[in-house]
C-alpha positions as CSV (number, residue, x, y, z in Angstrom):
1,M,23.0,-3.3,9.7
2,I,22.1,-7.2,9.4
3,G,20.1,-6.5,6.6
4,L,23.2,-4.5,4.7
5,I,25.3,-7.4,6.1
6,G,23.3,-9.8,4.4
7,V,23.2,-7.3,1.4
8,I,26.3,-7.6,1.1
9,A,28.2,-11.0,2.5
10,L,25.1,-13.9,1.8
11,W,21.7,-11.6,0.6
12,P,20.1,-14.8,2.1
13,G,16.3,-15.3,-0.4
14,G,16.3,-16.2,-3.7
15,S,15.5,-14.6,-6.5
16,S,14.1,-15.1,-10.4
17,G,14.6,-13.9,-13.1
18,H,15.7,-13.3,-17.0
19,A,17.1,-11.6,-19.5
20,R,16.3,-10.4,-22.8
21,A,17.9,-8.9,-25.3
22,T,17.1,-5.0,-26.6
23,G,18.6,-4.5,-29.5
24,S,20.9,-2.0,-30.3
25,P,21.4,1.0,-29.0
26,T,19.2,3.4,-30.1
27,P,19.5,7.4,-30.8
28,S,17.9,8.7,-27.8
29,G,19.3,5.0,-25.4
30,P,23.1,4.6,-24.3
31,A,26.4,4.2,-27.0
32,F,26.5,0.1,-26.1
33,A,23.9,-2.7,-26.8
34,T,21.7,-3.7,-23.6
35,Q,19.2,-6.4,-22.3
36,E,16.5,-5.8,-20.4
37,Y,17.0,-7.9,-17.1
38,H,13.7,-8.7,-15.1
39,D,12.7,-9.7,-11.6
40,S,10.6,-11.1,-10.6
41,R,10.7,-10.1,-7.7
42,G,8.8,-6.4,-8.5
43,F,12.4,-4.5,-10.9
44,T,13.3,-4.5,-14.5
45,V,16.3,-2.6,-15.9
46,N,18.4,-2.6,-18.6
47,V,22.7,-4.5,-18.4
48,P,24.8,-3.9,-20.9
49,K,24.6,-6.7,-23.2
50,D,27.2,-8.5,-23.2
51,W,27.8,-8.7,-19.6
52,T,26.9,-12.6,-17.7
53,Q,24.4,-12.9,-15.5
54,R,25.6,-15.1,-12.1
55,K,23.1,-15.9,-9.8
56,P,24.5,-17.2,-6.0
57,T,22.9,-20.5,-5.2
58,N,22.4,-19.4,-1.4
59,G,21.8,-15.0,-2.4
60,S,19.3,-13.3,-3.5
61,Y,21.8,-11.0,-5.4
62,I,22.3,-10.8,-9.2
63,D,25.5,-9.3,-10.6
64,Y,26.3,-8.8,-13.7
65,L,30.2,-9.4,-14.4
66,D,31.3,-7.8,-17.7
67,P,33.0,-11.1,-19.6
68,Q,36.3,-9.5,-20.2
69,D,37.4,-7.8,-17.5
70,N,34.9,-9.6,-14.1
71,N,36.2,-6.8,-12.1
72,R,33.5,-4.6,-13.6
73,R,30.0,-5.6,-11.4
74,I,26.5,-4.2,-11.3
75,R,24.5,-6.0,-8.3
76,F,20.7,-5.5,-7.2
77,N,18.7,-6.8,-4.7
78,I,16.1,-5.9,-2.4
79,E,15.6,-6.3,1.4
80,P,13.2,-5.6,3.7
81,T,13.4,-2.3,5.6
82,G,12.2,-0.1,8.3
83,G,14.4,3.2,6.7
84,T,15.1,6.1,4.6
85,A,16.9,5.2,0.9
86,A,19.3,8.3,3.3
87,S,19.7,5.9,6.1
88,F,20.1,2.4,4.0
89,A,22.4,4.7,2.3
90,G,24.7,6.1,5.8
91,V,24.6,1.6,6.8
92,A,26.1,0.9,3.3
93,E,28.4,3.1,4.0
94,G,29.0,1.9,7.3
95,Y,29.4,-1.7,6.1
96,L,31.8,-0.5,3.4
97,K,34.1,1.5,5.6
98,N,35.0,-1.0,7.9
99,N,34.8,-4.4,5.9
100,T,38.0,-4.8,4.3
101,G,36.4,-7.7,2.7
102,S,34.0,-5.5,0.4
103,C,36.2,-2.6,0.2
104,E,39.9,-2.4,0.4
105,A,41.4,0.8,2.9
106,P,41.4,3.2,2.7
107,Y,37.6,4.0,2.0
108,Q,36.7,7.5,1.3
109,R,33.3,8.8,-0.4
110,V,33.3,11.0,-3.2
111,G,29.0,11.9,-2.3
112,L,25.5,11.2,0.0
113,R,22.9,12.9,-2.1
114,D,19.7,12.4,-1.6
115,S,18.4,15.8,-2.6
116,A,15.1,16.2,-4.4
117,D,16.3,15.4,-7.9
118,I,18.3,12.1,-6.6
119,K,15.9,10.1,-8.6
120,L,15.1,5.8,-9.0
121,A,12.1,4.8,-11.1
122,G,10.7,8.2,-10.6
123,Q,10.9,7.8,-6.6
124,G,12.6,10.1,-4.0
125,A,16.2,8.2,-3.6
126,A,19.9,8.7,-1.7
127,E,23.2,7.7,-4.2
128,L,26.5,6.9,-2.6
129,E,29.8,7.5,-4.3
130,Y,32.7,6.0,-3.0
131,T,36.2,5.4,-3.9
132,C,38.2,1.9,-2.0
133,G,41.6,0.8,-1.8
134,N,44.8,2.8,-3.4
135,G,47.4,2.1,-6.9
136,A,46.9,-1.7,-8.5
137,T,43.4,-2.2,-5.7
138,A,41.1,1.1,-5.9
139,R,37.6,0.2,-6.8
140,H,35.1,3.1,-7.4
141,G,31.6,2.3,-6.6
142,I,28.5,3.9,-7.3
143,W,25.2,3.0,-5.4
144,R,21.5,3.9,-5.7
145,F,18.5,3.5,-3.0
146,T,14.5,3.7,-3.3
147,V,12.7,2.5,-0.7
148,Q,9.3,1.9,-1.6
149,N,6.3,-0.2,0.9
150,G,8.5,-1.2,2.9
151,K,11.4,-2.7,0.8
152,V,14.7,-0.9,-0.4
153,F,15.8,-1.5,-4.2
154,H,19.4,-0.7,-4.6
155,F,21.3,-1.4,-6.3
156,F,25.4,-0.7,-7.2
157,L,28.2,-0.4,-10.2
158,T,31.6,-0.7,-8.3
159,V,35.1,-1.3,-11.3
160,P,38.9,-0.2,-10.6
161,G,39.4,3.4,-10.1
162,G,40.6,3.8,-13.6
163,K,37.2,2.4,-15.3
164,F,34.8,4.6,-13.8
165,A,35.4,7.5,-16.3
166,D,34.5,4.8,-19.3
167,S,31.3,2.5,-16.9
168,K,29.4,5.2,-15.8
169,A,27.5,5.2,-19.2
170,I,26.0,2.1,-17.6
171,Y,25.7,2.8,-14.7
172,D,23.2,6.2,-16.3
173,E,21.8,3.6,-17.9
174,M,20.1,2.0,-15.6
175,V,19.5,4.7,-13.4
176,R,17.3,5.7,-16.8
177,S,16.0,2.6,-17.1
178,Y,15.2,1.1,-13.5
179,R,11.4,0.2,-13.1
180,L,9.4,-0.5,-10.1
181,G,6.7,-3.6,-10.5
182,S,6.4,-6.6,-12.2
């Protein structure tokens, strides 16, 4: 639990990564332009080309924000764990339920999946989908986790509730393009 609090709150540590434009969408790719983000800690993933990267000075996570709506955000992180992807997803859910600064009440689980068909970078993974808040403050998030060599690699997409359907393709592209290794 302490590790997850660091993930969501301050995420101590550092990251050195960069983004590289990958051009316009292709028939076999997403319906939006992407850029490749390479994190020196061991993963590469596609993000929306026009989204802006934000790296906090005191954290290890990386955010990308929609420049047209800063309430649409994706976040990437890696941290040590002794658990499984599913156990880490459960800890994440507990944090969201109990910390209204990160997830305004009421918290509602849409799904917690860790079946054999949930993958990230070809590895077994878990996925937590949830909603928070009501009305104008409603949010919808989806979060994927995989554990490799004692580290949990994870990312989430969180958006205003009414923008989830339109934003889900971004998450799907991150899942599709996520690769482990430097």
